[in-house]
C-alpha positions, 0 to 999 in steps of 0.5 A: 803413775798418771794416765791422761785422756783428752777429749777433743771436739771439732765444730762445723767450721773445722776448728778444734777445742778441748772438751775435757781432760780426764786425769787418773793419778794414784787411783784418784780421778780428776776432770779438768774442763779448760777454757773455751779456747779454739784452735785451727788444728787438732795438734794445737788442741792436743798441745794445749791439753798437754800443757794444761795437764802438765801444769795440773800434775806439777801443781798438784804435786807441789801442794802435797809436799807442804813441809814448809807450812808444817814446819812453820806451824810446829815452830809456832806451837812449840814457841807458844807452849814454851812461852806459856810454860815459862810464864806459869813458872815465873808466876809460881816463883813470884807467889812463893816469895816471902812478903816483905813490907816496904820500910816507912 
């Protein structure tokens, strides 16, 4: 569950801007401080805050599910282990071969 609180401000000229956005997700609190965008209406500022929050939540969700990176790391680790093991076996086999002098 995600809870969002937008803090909006208006200035002396009647323009609105988003001061900060508070997001609570899974018990963790995040504070987003957007750019200094200025809007003519309060609805425009709220819509901007909504889009900014949505982009943050979707981006945050994407980062948590990084199974592709884990899969690539696991492939690399398994390949390196297998290559090292094969090299050790080949060297051991080569050492155990009887020494044969070259015919002259």
